[in-house]
C-alpha positions as CSV (number, residue, x, y, z in Angstrom):
1,X,75.7,134.6,103.0
2,X,77.4,132.8,99.8
3,X,75.9,132.9,96.6
4,X,76.6,130.4,93.5
5,X,78.2,131.8,90.6
6,X,76.2,132.0,87.5
7,X,78.7,131.2,84.5
8,X,78.8,133.0,81.3
9,X,79.1,131.1,78.1
10,X,82.8,132.8,77.6
11,X,83.8,131.0,80.7
12,X,81.7,127.7,80.2
13,X,84.0,127.6,76.7
14,X,87.4,127.9,79.1
15,X,86.4,125.5,81.4
16,X,85.2,123.1,78.3
17,X,89.1,123.4,77.0
18,X,90.1,122.7,80.5
19,X,88.1,119.3,80.6
20,X,89.1,118.1,77.0
21,X,92.7,119.0,78.0
22,X,92.1,116.4,81.3
23,X,91.5,113.5,78.7
24,X,94.5,114.1,76.9
25,X,96.2,114.2,80.2
26,X,94.7,110.9,81.1
27,X,96.8,108.6,78.2
28,X,99.7,106.4,78.7
29,X,102.2,109.7,78.1
30,X,101.0,111.0,81.7
31,X,104.3,111.8,83.5
32,X,105.9,108.6,85.3
33,X,106.3,109.2,89.1
34,X,108.2,107.3,91.7
35,X,108.0,103.8,91.1
36,X,107.4,101.0,93.6
37,X,105.5,98.0,93.9
38,X,101.8,98.4,94.0
39,X,99.4,95.9,92.5
40,X,99.9,97.1,88.6
41,X,102.5,94.7,87.9
42,X,105.8,95.6,86.3
43,X,106.9,99.0,84.8
44,X,106.9,102.6,86.2
45,X,104.1,104.1,87.9
46,X,101.9,106.2,85.8
47,X,100.6,109.1,87.4
48,X,97.5,110.7,86.0
49,X,96.9,114.6,86.5
50,X,95.7,116.0,89.5
51,X,92.4,117.6,90.2
52,X,93.3,120.6,92.7
53,X,91.2,123.6,94.5
54,X,93.2,126.7,94.4
55,X,91.6,129.3,97.4
56,X,91.7,133.2,95.9
57,X,89.6,136.1,98.5
58,X,86.4,135.1,96.7
59,X,86.7,131.2,96.6
60,X,88.6,129.2,94.6
61,X,89.2,127.7,91.2
62,X,89.3,124.2,90.7
63,X,92.2,123.3,88.3
64,X,93.8,119.7,86.4
65,X,97.3,120.2,86.3
66,X,100.0,117.6,86.1
67,X,102.0,116.6,89.1
68,X,105.2,118.9,87.5
69,X,102.8,121.9,88.1
70,X,102.2,122.0,83.7
71,X,99.3,121.9,81.7
72,X,97.0,123.7,84.3
73,X,93.4,124.5,82.9
74,X,90.4,125.4,85.0
75,X,87.3,123.6,85.2
76,X,85.2,125.1,87.6
77,X,84.9,127.9,89.9
78,X,83.3,128.1,93.6
79,X,82.4,130.7,95.9
80,X,83.7,128.3,99.0
81,X,87.8,128.5,99.1
82,X,88.0,124.9,99.8
83,X,85.8,121.6,99.5
84,X,85.7,118.3,97.8
85,X,85.8,117.1,94.0
86,X,86.0,114.1,92.5
87,X,86.6,113.0,88.3
88,X,85.0,110.0,87.0
89,X,85.1,108.5,83.5
90,X,88.9,110.1,82.7
91,X,87.5,113.6,83.6
92,X,84.3,113.5,81.3
93,X,82.5,114.1,84.4
94,X,83.6,116.4,87.9
95,X,81.5,116.4,90.9
96,X,81.9,119.0,93.2
97,X,80.7,121.1,96.5
98,X,80.0,124.7,96.6
99,X,77.4,127.2,98.3
100,X,74.1,127.1,96.5
101,X,71.8,130.3,95.9
102,X,70.6,129.9,99.7
103,X,74.2,130.0,101.1
104,X,73.7,126.2,102.1
105,X,76.6,123.5,100.6
106,X,75.1,121.9,97.9
107,X,76.7,119.2,95.3
108,X,77.5,120.3,91.4
109,X,78.5,118.7,88.2
110,X,80.5,120.0,85.6
111,X,80.8,118.1,81.8
112,X,83.4,118.2,79.5
113,X,81.4,120.7,77.5
114,X,81.9,123.2,80.6
115,X,78.4,122.9,81.4
116,X,77.7,123.5,85.0
117,X,74.3,122.4,87.0
118,X,73.2,121.6,90.3
119,X,73.0,117.6,91.7
120,X,71.9,118.3,95.2
121,X,70.2,121.7,96.8
122,X,69.6,121.4,100.3
123,X,65.9,120.5,101.0
124,X,63.9,119.7,104.1
125,X,65.6,116.4,104.8
126,X,69.3,118.0,103.9
127,X,70.9,120.9,105.9
128,X,74.2,120.6,103.9
129,X,75.6,118.2,101.1
130,X,79.4,117.7,100.8
131,X,82.2,114.6,100.1
132,X,80.9,113.5,97.3
133,X,82.4,110.5,95.8
134,X,80.9,108.6,92.3
135,X,80.3,104.7,92.3
136,X,82.6,102.8,90.8
137,X,80.0,102.4,87.9
138,X,79.7,105.8,87.7
139,X,75.8,106.1,87.9
140,X,75.7,107.1,91.4
141,X,77.2,109.7,93.6
142,X,77.3,108.8,97.2
143,X,77.8,111.8,99.6
144,X,77.5,113.2,103.1
145,X,75.1,115.4,104.7
146,X,73.8,117.0,107.6
147,X,70.1,117.0,108.3
148,X,67.8,119.3,110.3
149,X,67.4,118.2,113.7
150,X,70.1,115.8,114.0
151,X,72.6,117.6,116.1
152,X,73.1,116.6,120.0
153,X,74.0,119.5,122.1
154,X,77.8,119.8,122.7
155,X,78.6,117.2,120.1
156,X,80.0,117.1,116.8
157,X,77.4,117.4,114.2
158,X,76.2,114.2,112.8
159,X,76.1,113.1,109.2
160,X,74.4,110.2,107.0
161,X,75.5,109.0,103.6
162,X,73.4,109.4,100.9
163,X,73.1,108.7,97.0
164,X,71.9,110.2,93.7
165,X,71.9,109.4,90.5
166,X,73.5,111.6,88.0
167,X,70.3,112.8,86.3
168,X,69.3,114.1,90.0
169,X,67.0,111.3,90.5
170,X,66.7,108.7,93.2
171,X,67.8,110.9,96.3
172,X,68.1,108.4,98.9
173,X,69.5,108.3,102.4
174,X,71.3,105.1,102.9
175,X,72.8,105.2,106.1
176,X,71.8,106.4,110.2
177,X,73.2,109.5,111.2
178,X,76.3,109.5,113.0
179,X,79.2,112.1,114.3
180,X,81.5,110.9,110.9
181,X,85.1,112.0,110.9
182,X,87.2,114.0,108.3
183,X,87.7,113.3,104.4
184,X,85.2,111.7,101.9
185,X,84.1,108.2,101.7
186,X,85.1,105.5,99.8
187,X,83.7,102.9,97.9
188,X,85.1,99.1,97.4
189,X,85.7,98.3,93.7
190,X,83.3,95.9,93.5
191,X,80.5,98.2,95.1
192,X,79.2,96.1,98.1
193,X,80.9,98.0,100.4
194,X,81.3,101.9,101.5
195,X,84.0,102.8,103.7
196,X,84.2,106.0,105.9
197,X,85.4,107.4,108.9
198,X,83.9,108.6,112.3
199,X,86.1,110.3,115.2
200,X,87.5,107.1,116.5
201,X,86.9,104.6,114.2
202,X,86.6,103.4,110.4
203,X,83.3,102.6,109.6
204,X,82.1,99.7,106.9
205,X,78.7,100.1,105.6
206,X,77.0,97.2,103.5
207,X,75.6,98.7,100.8
208,X,73.5,95.9,99.7
209,X,72.8,94.3,103.1
210,X,72.8,97.9,105.5
211,X,75.1,96.0,107.9
212,X,77.6,98.3,109.6
213,X,80.6,97.3,110.5
214,X,83.3,99.4,112.9
215,X,86.8,99.0,113.5
216,X,88.6,101.6,116.4
217,X,91.2,103.3,114.3
218,X,92.6,107.1,114.4
219,X,91.8,107.5,110.7
220,X,91.1,110.3,108.6
221,X,90.0,110.1,104.8
222,X,90.3,106.6,104.5
223,X,90.5,105.2,100.9
224,X,90.5,101.8,99.2
225,X,93.3,101.0,96.9
226,X,92.1,100.2,93.0
227,X,92.6,96.4,93.9
228,X,90.3,96.7,97.0
229,X,93.2,94.9,99.1
230,X,94.2,97.9,101.1
231,X,93.2,101.1,103.0
232,X,95.2,104.6,103.2
233,X,94.4,106.9,105.4
234,X,96.1,109.5,107.7
235,X,96.5,109.2,111.1
236,X,98.0,111.7,113.5
237,X,99.6,113.4,110.3
238,X,101.3,110.0,109.2
239,X,99.9,108.4,106.1
240,X,99.3,104.4,107.0
241,X,98.0,101.8,105.2
242,X,96.4,98.2,105.8
243,X,94.4,95.7,104.6
244,X,90.9,95.9,103.6
245,X,89.8,95.3,107.0
246,X,91.8,97.3,108.6
247,X,92.8,94.4,110.8
248,X,96.6,94.0,110.0
249,X,99.2,96.6,111.9
250,X,99.4,99.2,109.0
251,X,102.4,100.5,108.0
252,X,103.4,103.9,108.0
253,X,105.2,105.3,104.7
254,X,106.0,108.7,103.8
255,X,107.5,111.9,105.7
256,X,104.6,112.5,107.9
257,X,103.2,116.0,108.4
258,X,100.3,115.3,106.2
259,X,97.0,117.2,106.5
260,X,93.6,115.3,107.4
261,X,91.7,117.6,105.7
262,X,93.9,118.0,102.6
263,X,93.0,114.6,100.5
264,X,94.5,111.6,100.1
265,X,93.9,109.4,96.5
266,X,95.6,105.8,94.9
267,X,96.5,106.3,91.1
268,X,94.5,103.5,89.1
269,X,97.8,101.1,89.4
270,X,98.0,101.0,93.1
271,X,101.8,102.4,92.7
272,X,101.5,105.6,94.0
273,X,99.6,107.5,96.8
274,X,98.6,111.3,96.6
275,X,98.7,112.9,99.8
276,X,98.5,116.7,100.7
277,X,101.2,117.8,103.4
278,X,101.2,120.8,105.5
279,X,104.3,122.0,105.0
280,X,105.7,120.8,101.3
281,X,102.1,120.5,99.3
282,X,100.8,117.7,97.5
283,X,103.3,114.5,97.7
284,X,103.3,111.3,95.8
285,X,104.4,108.5,98.0
286,X,104.9,105.5,96.3
287,X,103.7,101.9,97.6
288,X,105.0,100.0,99.1
289,X,108.1,101.6,98.9
290,X,107.9,104.9,100.8
291,X,109.5,107.0,98.4
292,X,108.4,110.1,98.1
293,X,108.1,112.4,94.9
294,X,107.3,116.3,96.0
295,X,105.0,118.1,93.4
296,X,105.5,121.5,92.7
297,X,101.9,122.5,93.4
298,X,103.5,123.7,97.0
299,X,100.7,124.6,99.7
300,X,98.7,127.0,97.5
301,X,96.4,124.3,96.9
302,X,93.9,123.2,99.8
303,X,92.6,119.9,98.5
304,X,94.0,117.6,95.7
305,X,93.0,114.4,93.9
306,X,93.8,112.3,91.0
307,X,92.0,112.4,88.1
308,X,90.1,109.1,87.0
């Protein structure tokens, strides 16, 4: 059974310094990346800091660092060796997964001051909570959750989409349980559609209407581009990009060998996709050119995302 670590005031102070450094790292002076034609207009690509899990024998440290490995700062520790994390408001808040006191997986938030608090703890309705993402307005956290009694013998454990406000109120189930696939969900920039994957399809959920639409696809960790016009995901180890409805033949970019559990993320200017390689670690893939810049993170980090 896992036990959640209690942060001392000294450690909280270190984390506060780390998160403050994230804010400085998100300025326009961030390192430039491989360029390419994305949706951000002319000029070189701007690469924001990276949020990454660094596993250890006792769990993991969630860190922020530049793509060249500089300016590394710890922002939280977990008793889990890997999980999901996402930043919002230029790193002022980070939501992440960790084991709760009872050992089940829950959600936590750490703020700019280094203060950590529980956001979602397993309860009668939720067995485990994971894969959290912020809504575009940063008012809600959407996540996947398994629920008691929902598993069918011999079938993958189904999970449903839930949401909660940042103050912990408003907890509500958004979708019915289904055997969802790998990777965190993604919300379109207009906030109207949530996208996730199951074993053999991309699932689009209307957040206002509740309508569900599926498109057959072998796709993991499908993510909307910042302008909402494209979807990137990992399919059989390849990074592929299609339109926002996934109706056009996907373009394959990058070198391949990508980890469906390692994370995919678009830079805010839409010119670069961060993806985890099973051999070289995190890579920056220019969109649409496909030019690759290998970061110095290597394979010692288990999951990556951009700080936004």
